[in-house]
C-alpha positions in Angstrom: 15.0 223.8 147.1 15.1 224.7 143.5 11.9 224.5 141.6 11.9 222.6 138.3 10.8 224.8 135.4 8.3 223.0 133.2 8.9 223.3 129.5 6.2 224.5 127.2 4.7 222.1 124.6 6.6 224.0 122.0 9.9 223.6 123.8 9.2 219.8 124.3 8.5 219.4 120.5 11.7 221.3 119.7 13.7 219.0 122.0 12.3 215.9 120.4 12.9 217.0 116.9 16.4 218.3 117.7 17.3 215.0 119.3 16.2 213.0 116.2 18.0 215.4 113.8 21.3 215.2 115.8 21.2 211.4 116.0 20.4 211.1 112.3 17.4 208.9 113.0 15.1 210.9 110.8 16.5 209.0 107.8 15.8 205.6 109.3 12.8 203.5 108.3 10.1 204.9 110.5 6.5 203.9 110.4 4.3 206.3 108.4 2.5 207.3 111.6 5.7 208.2 113.3 6.9 210.1 110.3 3.7 212.1 110.1 4.0 212.9 113.8 7.5 214.2 113.4 6.5 216.3 110.5 3.5 217.7 112.3 5.6 218.7 115.3 8.1 220.4 113.0 5.4 222.3 111.2 3.9 223.4 114.5 7.3 224.7 115.7 7.9 226.6 112.4 4.4 228.0 112.5 4.7 229.2 116.1 7.9 231.0 115.1 6.3 232.5 112.0 8.8 230.8 109.8 6.6 228.2 108.0 8.1 227.7 104.5 6.3 228.1 101.2 7.3 224.5 100.3 8.0 221.6 102.7 10.0 218.7 101.3 10.5 215.2 102.5 11.7 211.9 101.1 9.4 209.2 99.6 9.9 205.5 99.2 9.0 203.3 96.2 7.8 199.9 97.5 8.0 197.4 94.6 5.2 194.9 95.2 6.4 192.5 92.5 9.8 191.7 94.3 9.4 193.1 97.8 12.2 195.6 97.3 12.1 199.3 98.1 14.0 202.5 96.9 14.1 205.7 98.8 14.3 209.0 96.9 16.0 211.5 99.1 17.5 215.0 98.5 20.4 215.2 100.9 22.7 216.3 98.0 20.2 218.8 96.6 18.9 220.8 99.7 20.2 222.1 103.0 18.7 220.2 105.8 16.6 221.4 108.8 16.7 225.1 107.9 14.9 227.6 105.7 16.5 228.1 102.3 15.8 229.6 98.9 16.4 228.6 95.3 19.9 230.1 95.4 20.9 227.3 97.9 19.6 224.4 95.8 22.1 221.9 94.3 22.0 219.6 91.3 19.1 217.2 90.8 19.9 213.7 89.5 17.4 212.3 87.0 15.7 210.2 89.7 15.3 213.2 92.1 12.4 215.1 90.7 10.0 216.7 93.2 6.9 214.7 93.0 3.6 214.9 94.7 4.8 212.3 97.2 7.5 214.6 98.5 6.0 218.2 98.6 3.6 220.2 100.7 2.8 223.7 99.7 1.6 226.6 101.8 -2.0 227.1 100.9 -1.4 230.8 100.0 1.1 229.7 97.3 -1.5 227.6 95.6 -4.0 230.4 95.7 -1.5 232.9 94.2 -0.3 230.7 91.3 -3.9 230.5 90.0 -3.6 226.8 89.3 -6.7 225.1 87.9 -6.2 221.3 87.3 -7.9 219.7 84.3 -11.0 217.8 85.4 -11.4 214.0 84.9 -7.7 213.7 84.0 -5.0 211.4 85.2 -1.4 212.6 85.8 -2.4 216.1 87.0 0.0 215.7 89.9 2.7 216.8 87.5 1.0 220.2 87.2 0.6 220.4 91.0 4.3 220.1 91.6 5.3 222.3 88.6 3.1 225.3 88.2 3.4 226.8 91.7 7.2 226.7 91.8 7.9 230.3 90.7 5.8 231.5 93.7 7.9 229.5 96.2 10.4 231.8 98.0 11.3 229.7 101.0 11.7 226.0 101.4 12.5 223.5 104.2 13.8 219.9 103.8 13.7 217.1 106.3 15.5 213.9 105.6 12.4 212.0 106.6 10.8 209.0 104.7 7.3 210.3 104.8 5.4 208.8 101.9 5.4 205.1 100.8 4.3 204.6 97.2 3.4 200.9 96.4 4.2 200.4 92.7 3.9 197.4 90.4 0.2 196.6 90.5 -1.4 195.9 87.1 -4.3 198.4 87.7 -2.2 201.4 88.6 -2.4 204.6 86.5 1.4 204.5 86.1 1.5 200.9 84.9 3.0 200.8 81.4 0.1 199.3 79.6 -2.3 201.6 81.3 -0.2 204.7 80.4 -0.1 203.6 76.8 -3.9 203.5 76.8 -4.2 206.8 78.5 -1.5 208.6 76.6 -3.9 211.3 75.4 -4.3 212.4 79.1 -0.5 212.5 79.4 -0.4 214.7 76.4 -3.1 217.0 77.7 -1.2 217.5 81.0 2.1 218.1 79.1 0.5 220.8 76.9 -1.0 222.4 80.1 2.5 222.6 81.6 3.9 224.1 78.4 1.4 226.9 78.6 1.1 227.5 82.4 4.5 229.2 82.9 6.7 231.5 80.9 10.2 230.1 81.6 11.9 233.1 80.0 10.5 235.2 82.8 12.6 233.2 85.2 16.0 234.1 83.6 16.9 236.0 86.8 16.4 232.8 88.8 18.8 230.4 87.2 18.4 227.4 89.4 14.6 227.6 89.4 14.5 227.9 85.6 17.0 225.1 85.2 14.9 222.8 87.3 11.6 223.7 85.6 13.2 223.2 82.1 14.4 219.8 83.3 11.0 218.8 84.6 9.2 219.9 81.3 11.9 218.0 79.4 11.0 214.9 81.4 7.4 215.3 80.6 8.2 215.5 76.9 10.4 212.4 77.2 7.6 210.4 79.0 5.1 211.4 76.3 7.5 210.3 73.6 8.2 206.9 75.2 4.5 205.9 75.6 3.7 207.1 72.1 6.6 204.9 70.8 5.3 202.0 72.8 1.9 202.4 71.1 3.8 202.2 67.8 0.9 203.2 65.5 1.0 205.8 62.8 -1.5 207.8 64.8 0.8 207.8 67.8 3.7 209.0 65.6 1.5 211.8 64.4 0.7 212.8 68.0 4.4 212.8 68.8 5.1 215.2 65.9 2.2 217.4 66.9 3.4 217.6 70.6 6.8 218.8 69.5 5.2 221.3 67.1 3.1 222.5 70.0 6.1 223.0 72.2 7.9 225.0 69.4 4.8 227.2 68.8 4.1 228.0 72.4 7.6 228.6 73.8 10.5 230.8 72.9 13.3 229.6 70.6 15.6 229.4 73.7 13.3 227.2 75.7 12.5 225.0 72.7 16.2 224.4 72.0 17.0 223.7 75.7 14.4 220.9 75.7 14.8 219.6 72.1 18.6 219.3 72.3 18.6 218.4 76.0 17.0 215.6 78.0 13.7 215.8 76.2 15.2 215.3 72.8 16.9 212.1 73.8 13.6 210.3 73.2 13.0 211.9 69.8 16.0 210.8 67.7 15.8 211.8 64.0 18.2 209.0 62.9 17.7 205.6 61.3 16.3 203.1 63.9 16.1 206.0 66.4 12.8 204.7 67.8 14.3 201.3 68.5 17.3 202.8 70.2 15.1 204.9 72.4 12.9 202.0 73.5 16.0 199.9 74.1 17.4 202.6 76.4 14.0 202.9 78.1 14.0 199.1 78.9 17.5 199.3 80.4 16.5 202.3 82.5 13.3 200.5 83.6 15.4 197.6 84.9 17.7 199.9 86.8 15.2 202.3 88.3 12.0 200.1 88.3 9.8 203.2 87.8 6.7 201.4 86.7 
């Protein structure tokens, strides 16, 4: 009589995860509790094999409370799935595929090494959290798993449009911090990492511009000019040109009725992407 060999807890976890990955069910709408359990099992497996990544990435879901719709931000076209990879394996990010706090988990040692200190009593510092440590990330792992559900559309949220206009000074503080916290010219040997970080910083400049334009006051226009002057003074000519004449400059048009064109484009994008 043959004796049945009992599998270890690690082997059982690996079997469960492998079955989900092969069936494609990781991308289905799981409960948050189930998603957390799957992620926890995967991290345990990677840890026991001494292959835990510097950055773990999952999907996140925008749940729009005003109309009951949802939108999943996933990265299947950007990252390899279910294996370790580096920046050289990263594909092209669409404008709606930025790495946000909802989608990333850093190894603690990475956060220690990067020396990040978040401004106190300030909103929007999650942008610093997902930006400053990136040059210290050498290995990544992506699971096509809807982990985080972000309910958006409440009037009291910090990302609500009227709230962001009132708190635009905090947005500007965070943007200046991000301009200063990394030397993007030092990343010229890491083309894909540098390209992504330039794109993210451009997005921060564009967001700042939009909410200053929504304010519409003379003081807000002065703050907009000061922010661009700050970028020019604190970065190289190459970095400034990449942002000024790239995505960031789209919201800072120096043409007649440029501000109206920018706000019109913002309203169209808002209807399409429903981002606040």
